[in-house]
N, C-alpha and C positions, 0 to 999 in steps of 0.2 A: 519091627514095624508096629505102628500104633494100632490098637484095636478099637479106638474110639471112632464111631462113625462120623463122617463128615456131614456138614449141614445139608447138602443136597440129598444125601442118603436118608437122613432123618426126615426131611421134608417129603421125599418120595414115599417112605414107609407110612408117614402120617396120611398122605393123600390116598394111598392104596387102602388103608384102613377105613378112611372116610367113605370111599366109593363102595367098599364091600359091606359096610355096616353104617350107613348114614344115620339111621335112627339112634344108634348108640351115642353118637356125639351130641345129638340134641337132648337125649335123655340125661347125659352127663352134665349138660349145661344147667339143668334144673337143680343139681346137687341132691340126688335121691336120698342119701343118708341123712342130710339135714332136714329134708322135707318129711322124712319118716318121723322124726322127733316132733316137728310142727303139727303133723296130722294127729299123732298120738295125744298130744296135749290138748288139741282142739276137741278130739273125741272124748277125752276124759272130762273136760269142762262140760260137755253136753250131758254125759251120763250122770255126773254129779248134780247138774242143774235139774235133771228130771227125777232125782232120787225120790222114791215113794210113789211114783206114777209110771205108767207104761211109756217107754220111749216111742217116738215117731221115727221109725227106722229110715224113712225117706228123708226126713229133715236131718237125721244123724248122718246119713251117707252124703247128702248135699253139703253139710257143714265140713265134713272131713275132706271131701273132694275139692270143694271150692277153696278151702284154706290151703290145701296142698298146691293147687294150681296158681293161686295168687303168690304164694311163697316161691314156687318154682320159677315163675315169670320174673319175680324180683331178683332172684339169684342170677338168672341169665342176663338181665339188664345191668346188674352190678358188674358182671364179668365183661360185658361189652364196654362199660364205662372205664374199667380198670385194665384194659388189655395191655397197655404199654407197661404198667407196673407189674402185671402178672408175668410178662415176658422177661423181666429182670430177676424174677424170683425162682430159685431152683424148685421150690415146692409147687409152683403154679404154672411154670412155663409149658407144661404138657396139656394144659386145659384147651378146650376146643378152639377158642379164638387165637391165642398166641401160637398154638401149634399149626394153625392153618387148616384145621379139619372142618371149620365152619367159617363162612365169610361173615364180616361184620353186618352186612345188610340182611342176610338170611337169619342170623342169630337174633338180631334186633327185632325183626318181624315176628319170628317164632316166639320170643319171650314176651313181646307185647300182646300177641294173640292169646298166649297162655294166661297172662295176667287178666285180660279182659274177659276171657271165658270163665275164669274162677270167680270174678266179681259178678258176672251175669248169673251164674249158678246160685251164688249166695243171695243175690237180689230176688231171684225167682222162687227159691225154696226155703229161705229163712226169713229174715226181716231186715228193715232198714238199718237198725242199730248194728247188727252183725256185719252187714255190708260196709257200713261206715267205718267200723273198727278195722275191717280188712284193708280198706283203702288207706286208713291212717297208718297201719303197720307198713304197708307197701311204700307209701310216700316217705315216711320217716327213714326207712331203710335206704331208699334210693337218693332222696334229696336232702337229707340231713346227715345221716351216718356216713354214706359213701364220700361226699365232698369233705367231711371233717377228718377223714382218716389221714390225709397228709398234713393236716393243720394242727391238731390238738390230741392229746392223750384222752380227752373226754369222749372221743368217738366210741370207746367201748361202752360207756354208760348209755349213750344214745342208742347204740345197736342193741343193748340189752332191753331197752324199752320196747323196741320193735319186736324182739323175740319173745317178750312176755305177754304180748297181746293175744295170741291164738287161743289159750285156754279161756280167756274172757269171751272170745267169740263163741266158743262152744257153749258157755254158760248163757250168753244172751240169746243164742239160737234156741235154747231150751225154755228160757223164761221171759225173754223180751225186755229185760232190764239188767242193769249192772248192780249186783248185790254184794254183800260182805264176802260171800264165798268166792265170787269172781276176783275181788281185790286180793284175797289171800292167795289164790292161784297165781295171780300176776306177781305178787311179792316173792313167792317161792321161786318162780322161773327167773325173775329179774335178778335176785340175789345170787342164785346158783350160777348164772352165766358169768359173773365177774371172776371168781377164782378159776372157773373152767377155762375162760379165754385168756386170763393172765398166764396160766400154765402153758397154754399153747403159744402165746406170744413170747414167753421166755425161751421155750425150746427153739422157736424159729426167729429169734430176735435179729439175727444177722440177715436173714432173708427179708424180714420186714424193713430193715434199714436199707437194703439194696433196692427194695420196691418203693422207697420214699414214704413209707407209712409211719406216722408218729405214734406208735404204740408205746405204752409206758415202759416196757423193758428196753426199748431203743434209746430212750433218754435217761434211763436209770441203769447204767451199766453194772453197778454193784448188786442190783436187785433188792437193795434195802427197802425202798418204798414199795416196790412190786409185791414182795413177799409179805410185808406187814399188812398191806391192803387186802391181800388174799386171806390172811388170818381174820381180819375184821369182818369180811363178808361171810366167811365160813362160820364164824361165831353168830352172825346175824341169821344164818339159816335155821338155827335152833328155835328162836322165838317165832320166826315166820312159819316154820313147819308146824309148830305147836298150835298156832292160831287156827289151823284147819280143824282141829278138834274143838277148840273153844267156840267156833261159829257153827258147829254142828255138822260139819262135813264127814267127820270120822269119829273114832272113839279110842278106847284104851289100847287096843291091839296096835293100831296105827301109831298112837302116841309113843309107845315103847319102841317100836321100830324106828320112828323118826328120831328119837333120842339117840339110839345106837348108831344110826346112819350119820346123824349130824356130828356126833363125837368122832366118828371115823374120819369125816371130812376135816374137822378141826385139827385132829392129830396129824394128818398128812400135811396140812398147811403149816403147823408149828414146826414140823420136821423140815419143811422147806426153808423156813427162816433160819434154822440152825445149820443146815447142810449147804444151802445155796448152790445146788448142782442141778444139771439137766435131768439126772435120774430122779431126783426128788421132785422136780416139776412134773416129770412124766408120771410119777406115782400119784400126784395130786390130780392130774388129768384123768388117769384111769379110775381113780376113786370116784371122781365126779361122774364118770360115765356109768358106773355101777349105781351110784347114789340115786340119780333121778328116776330111772325106770323102776327101781325097787320101791322107792317112796311112792310113786304114782300108783303102782300095783297095790301097795298096802292101802292107799287112800281109797281105791276103787272097791277092794274086796273086804275091807273091814266091816263086819256086820254089827258092830257095837256103836253106841252113841253115848257121849258123856251126859250125865243127868242134868247139867246146867245148860246144855245146848238148846 
């Protein structure tokens, strides 16, 4: 006798879970893990922006909270838009919309309210520039990146633009303007996302194909272009991360750490070119997961500054 549950059983179990813990499905809709990264980068941007002066902790909290809410709302609306594609993908079919744990109407209303609340917090406690950047990130993610996913492999580049804006928001919340430091933070986050997401896309390339998403590994079955592009962007992380020291955000301790971390990323990307396996792609993905928080921690805690900064 088959031990695979029938569709009614799965639906009943999902409904029971939704009834017993309705808040959990709505929280899942925001993608808390991804939002954690977004809020950390926004907070780092603020703290680096106020370096040398006392932070306004109310502004800091509003920046982090508002950024997280705008991002969480965008994630929910993205899933509402892509519910049919998510239902065809093994990795995403258990999400709140395709699993039936949240209705489309309720999820849309919740995600819209969360987005608007985040924008309102930013408008009330930061400044117009930060609020505008938040809206730009939200709009690019929903109205450019999301519709491009089934159309062109360039969707990853567009998504990386949206994902690189939060640290700029932190910086502008602190200083009221976009400076060199903000652009360096943007560059690091933008470049880092490309090999990170290419590794994910290679691991789940069959799933993305089933969902109808035109990710690079879907149209590059040998991985030749995918892996070489990953190497190019990993190499690009080195000068981008060094620029943080050049513009005065950090110093020698960070610079040494950035070099070691960047070489580790580059090494795993080169090994991916040679091996062309899912295990090598997973290694690059895991290395990228370690790279970013350690780099950001070094950037925040480094007490030194280069003499020419």
